[in-house]
N, C-alpha and C positions, 0 to 999 in steps of 0.2 A: 174575689171585690176589697176584702181587706188591705190586701198584699197589694193589691192596684191604688187603693185611695192613698197607703203610707207611702210607697213611692213617688204619687203625685206631690203628695203633703210637701214631704221633703226637700221634694227638688224646686221646691217654689222660694221657702220662708230661708232665712238668717240661722234660725239656732233648730236643725235640722234633729237632734239629740231631743228637743222637749219634743215631737213630734207624737204624739199618740193616738191609737185607734182602739177604740173597744165594743166589741157587737154584742146589741142585747135581742135577744133571741125574740119569737114572737110571729106571728100570723104573715108581718113583714119585717123582717129583723131590719134592725136601725142598726150605721157605725156611728159612731159620737167621734169626731174629730176632736183633738184638742191641741192648739200650739201657744206656742211661746207669747204673747199679751202683744210682745210690742211686734209679734208676725202676723196678726187677725187683720189686719188692712192689706196683706200681700196671700193671704190665702181667700177672704173676699169679694176684695175687687173695686174695682169703680163705681156704682149702684147693685153691687153685687153678683157681678157678670160674671166673674173668675167663681168664684160659691157655687151659681150655673150650669158653669159649661162642668164641674167635678160630679154637680151631680147626675146631669147629661151621661157622662161618659161612661160612671160605675151600675147606673141603671142600664145604658142599653146593653153593657157585658153582663149585663144578671139577667135580661132577658134570650138573652143568646143563650146562656145558659139555663131559661126557664122557671127561674126565679126570679124574686120580687126582692128591693131595697129599698129601703129610704137614708139619706147620710142625713144628718146634724152635726155643725159647727158647735163648739158648745164651750162658752167662756174659761178658763181654763181657776 
């Protein structure tokens, strides 16, 4: 799922080299997505629509694998 999130984020932004995903282990692992500050709007979208869809896709893939995961978009 980390690779999927990285791929999706890099496809959306103008500065793909600045995209990082950090996995924080736990009962429900958290994937922290960091992008260049100039690209935050492209990852979040209007009224958070893109961020919501990113979370939906990652959670759906995780569920198919029998796992749970949470996606957080963090300021750099």
